[in-house]
C-alpha positions in Angstrom: 0.0 0.0 0.0 2.8 2.4 0.9 4.5 1.7 -2.5 1.3 2.6 -4.3 1.0 5.9 -2.4 4.6 6.8 -3.1 4.2 6.0 -6.9 1.0 8.1 -7.0 2.8 11.1 -5.5 5.8 10.7 -7.9 3.5 10.6 -10.9 1.5 13.6 -9.7 4.6 15.7 -9.2 6.3 14.6 -12.5 3.4 15.3 -14.8 3.3 19.1 -14.5 7.0 19.2 -15.6 6.2 17.4 -18.8 3.1 19.5 -19.5 5.0 22.8 -18.8 7.7 22.5 -21.5 7.5 23.4 -25.2 8.9 21.5 -28.2 12.1 23.5 -28.9 12.6 24.4 -32.6 12.1 26.8 -35.4 8.5 27.5 -36.6 7.3 29.3 -39.7 4.5 31.7 -38.9 1.7 32.6 -41.3 -1.5 34.6 -41.1 -5.1 33.3 -41.6 -4.5 33.6 -45.4 -1.3 31.6 -45.4 0.9 34.7 -46.0 4.3 34.3 -44.3 4.8 36.6 -41.3 8.2 35.4 -40.2 9.8 32.7 -37.9 9.6 31.9 -34.3 12.4 30.1 -32.5 11.2 28.4 -29.2 13.2 26.9 -26.4 11.8 24.2 -24.0 11.7 26.8 -21.3 9.2 28.9 -23.2 11.6 31.6 -24.3 10.9 32.7 -27.9 12.4 34.9 -30.5 10.1 36.2 -33.3 11.7 37.6 -36.5 9.3 39.3 -38.9 9.3 41.9 -41.5 5.5 42.6 -41.1 5.2 42.6 -37.3 7.3 43.7 -34.3 10.3 41.4 -33.9 11.8 40.5 -30.5 12.2 38.1 -27.7 9.6 37.1 -25.1 8.3 34.2 -23.0 5.4 31.9 -23.6 3.5 30.9 -20.5 2.4 27.3 -20.6 -0.9 26.2 -19.2 -1.3 22.7 -20.5 -2.0 23.1 -24.2 -2.9 26.8 -23.8 -0.2 29.3 -24.5 -0.2 32.8 -23.2 2.7 35.1 -24.1 3.8 36.9 -21.0 6.3 39.2 -22.8 7.7 40.2 -26.1 6.0 41.0 -29.4 3.3 38.3 -29.1 2.2 39.8 -25.8 2.3 43.3 -27.3 -0.4 42.3 -29.8 -2.5 40.6 -27.0 -2.2 37.1 -28.4 -3.2 33.8 -26.8 -3.5 30.4 -28.2 -2.7 26.7 -28.1 0.0 24.3 -29.1 -0.4 20.7 -30.3 2.0 18.0 -31.3 0.7 15.3 -33.6 1.7 11.6 -33.7 4.6 12.4 -36.2 5.9 14.9 -33.6 5.1 18.0 -35.7 4.1 20.9 -33.5 1.8 23.8 -34.4 1.2 26.9 -32.3 -2.1 28.8 -33.2 -2.7 32.3 -31.8 -5.5 34.8 -31.9 -4.4 38.4 -31.6 -5.1 42.0 -32.4 -3.3 41.2 -35.7 -5.6 38.3 -36.4 -5.0 34.6 -36.5 -1.3 33.5 -36.5 -0.2 29.9 -37.1 3.4 28.8 -36.4 4.2 25.3 -37.7 7.5 23.4 -37.3 9.7 24.2 -40.2 10.1 21.2 -42.5 
């Protein structure tokens, strides 16, 4: 019984760490019409760098709340964006944001 309790506690405390990290990589960002906006580089910690010729470029942080993403700094926070991130079975990740600028989709660069 004690072993079962210890295992349950370990699983409970290890899950948030898994859910709170982002897939690190480079993502191509487009608007709702598929027009390229720039690139976003993301670290597992949630730090990001956005490079764009049509929007403000800069660095910031993505706050993870499960699959919900809320930028807490940088250009994505400036345009009041919030969204989600999903990784499919082929390990391709997509970030989708709604913002003052409109819809923004950032997909892992192929």
